[in-house]
Structures are given as C-alpha cells and as structure tokens.
C-alpha positions, 0 to 999 in steps of 0.5 A: 290754931290760935291766932294769939299763939300764931299771930303771923304763921310766917316761917322763921327760917329761909325758904328753900326754892326747891329747884330740884324738886319736880313739884316745883321745877316741872309742875306749874303753879296752877297744877300745884294748886289743884293738888293742894286743894284736893289734899286739903279738902275735908274728908270722912274721919274713917274710911272703913265705914265700921259701925263704930265710925258712923252716926246713927241712922236715926240721928238728926244730923245723919244725912248725905255728906254727913254720915260720920265726923270729918277731918282735914289732913294737914300733913302736906303742910308739914312737908316743907316750907315752900309748900306751906308758904303756898298752901297754908291758907287753902284749908279755910278757903276750899272747905265750907264752915258748917254750923248747926242751929241746932241738933249738931253732932255732939263732938263739934265744937262751937256748933252754933257760935260762929264768932267763937269758931272764927276767933280761933283763926288768924286774920289771914285765915279768916280773910280766906273764908268763902263758904258758910253752911247753916243747918237751921231749924225753922224757928231759929230763922223766923223767931229773930234768932238769925240776927244773933249769928252776927254778933261780934262778927265783922262781915265784909272786907271793906275798911281796915281790920282793927285789932281784935276785930273778928272779920269774915267775908264769905262769898257763898252761903248755903242754908239747909232745912231738914225735914225735922227742922220744919215747924211741928214736923213730928205732928205732920203739920203742913209746910209753910215758910215765907222769909219776908214775914217775921215769926212762924208762917203757916201754909195758909199764910204764905204770899200774904202781905205784911206791913213794911215794919214787920217785914224789915225784921224777917230773916229774908231782909237780914242779908244786908249785913253780908255785903260780900255775899255773891250766891245763896243756895237753899236746900229744902227737904221733906218726906216724899208724901209731902212732895206737893207741899214743897213743890208749891213752896219752890214755885213761890221761892223762885220769885223771892228776892233777898236784898243785899244793897237795896239802895243800889238795887243789889239783890240775891235773885233766884235762878230757876234753872238752878233747881235740882231735885233729889231723894235719899233713904234714911231712918223712918219718922218713928225712929227720928221721934225717939231721939232724946230731948238732949239730942234734939236741942243740940249738944254744943257743950260736948267737946271734940274727943268725946264719944259720939253716938255711933251704930252698935257693933251688933247692928248691920252697918246702914247704907251710906246715905246718897242723893239720887236725881229724883225721877217723877216717873218713878213714883208711877212705877213702884209695885209688882212688875214695875221694875222698881224695887218695893221701898224698905218698910224700915226706912223713909224716902226723903225728897230734897230740892236745891235752889240757887240765888245770885247777886245782881242788879234788880228792880 
C-alpha cells in the first residue's frame, strides 16, 4: 500500500461498537488479538502443492519454509471498521520481512532493496516492523556491501520522525547463510568466516587478529547502526560432508560479541544453549551448479505476476523440504540392518545450525 495515497489509514466513517457481535462482546481483546495474528500471518500461496505452484528443487531459494511464493490474506481487515481499527497494523508486526542478497525468487519485488520496500509502507506500518530476515551470500557480508543495506533508512525509534523519512526499528534479525552462499562452494573450498575481519576469511585465517582500523570495517561491527536490535539469529548451512567444518565454526561463533553501543557496554552476546542442529533433504550439488548465470545473480528486476520457475508437469512433485532435528548417532547407523534407510542417491543431505545472540551488558 502506497503511503502517499493512504497517509493515515484511518476510517472516515464512524466505527460501529459491534456490541451484538460475540467477537467483541464475549471474547477478550487478548483472544481477539491471537485470532488476528493467526489470520494475518503469511502462508503458502497455494495449498494444493501442485507442480505448478512449487519452486524447482534445484533453485537456490528452495528450502524449508520457502518451497513456493507466500502471501498474506487480508480479507479479515475488510470485514468491518472495528476489526480494521484493531488489526490493520498487525501484518507488518507479525510477519518477518525477508530480503535476498542475492539469488532471490524471481517474483519477489525489491528483493535486495529494503529502502524501496519500506518506502511503500506508511510511517505507522513501518513503526510496527519487528523482524528482518536476510539471505546473504558471504561476499555480500564481507566485501563492504553490508553497509549499503542501510543507505536511506533511518534505524531506531529515537527522535522525531521527519517528513519523508523512512524509519524502522527492528528488534530481531535473522541472517541465513545457505550452502551456496559460502565462498567457492562449487569448488568444495573449506568453510571460513570471521565477522570481525574485513574481506574474505579463509579457514586458516579464522581467529587470527587484525588491526583495529581494519576490524572497524568488518560486518560484525556494523550492528551499531541498529540500536533497536535485541536479538540476532544466524542460520549456518552446509552439506553433511562438511559438518565437522561447520561445527568448528560454531565453537568459535559462541564467543562472538557484536557491539550495539560499545561505549555503554551493550553487545549482542551468544547464548550457547540456543544452538540447534537440523538436517533437510534437497537437490544434489551437481543440480545446484546447473543454475543459469542470471538466476545465480538474482532477479530483482522481475516483478510480481511474472512466471516463476516451477516444477514441470511431467516431473513428480518433490517432497516438501522439512527441517529435522539432527541426531549425531544416526550417521553411525546408516546401512544394511541399521534401521535407517539408505539415502536417496538423487538428493543431498544438508546440515543446518541455528545460533542466537541477545542484547545485554558485557565487558
């Protein structure tokens, strides 16, 4: 919705108190709010899981939670003005706002431009934004592209919002590094990452000290731009054969502290107890490598409504990608008589680890 066309989003007619409606006369506001939230959360655009509604399994953006386009059903807000008055600002509040740097689904508008995306909201809607989700290629984080995200955006809710200013104050951010987002994954390069080292970090360089001036430019020190941030989740993904490499990175990541207000000792500090490991089944690496160059660079200039890559009718519908808790013992039980089925030779098993950081005072 364009904020220039609808500056206030306030109904012009008198709001009926709806005293005879059980939704308002019987249910308390807390229950109504739960109903609103459930109804206004994004959902898969199609429920039939037909081949034409699904992304191709070898698409870079096909993964658990992203098997097809999503939409928000807003018909509830058209029911009556009282419901609209109570729930119209919930869609930007209860849904995460997802951006892709890069390799986005081709139907997504403003996939790598948060400024253009949030400009389409009213100031009241932007004020409700809670959760940002970034799918980021590793070079985007490490090659000084990270700071470009915030150009034109005013972060935080402090101070008076000026006319024409695009201000958001997110409290949570999720960063997802897919297997295909690591440097030279297609050449089987060892995994390496250090948020406090500018430029590419090779596996052998992890943990090595860098000069303070260089460290300031690193992406791990850029959260000072988002004072409202209270929680960070990083989702690390790789193929199962690199599980030991990723586990070694997680052991270091537990000690990462991201500054928010370092002069006030405010940091995002890792919660070791939040670590969760999962697996899921997707396309083999050889299939991922067959992506067209245009798809590999994203498709931000393709608008909604255009045809998105889907599974051809003659192909069987792939199983819905699902995260399953990783059982370290299961890797020892694979094979004849183990009780665990042999892996499908046409698929790849991916290993995913989630780790959470929370804002707190730290030395």
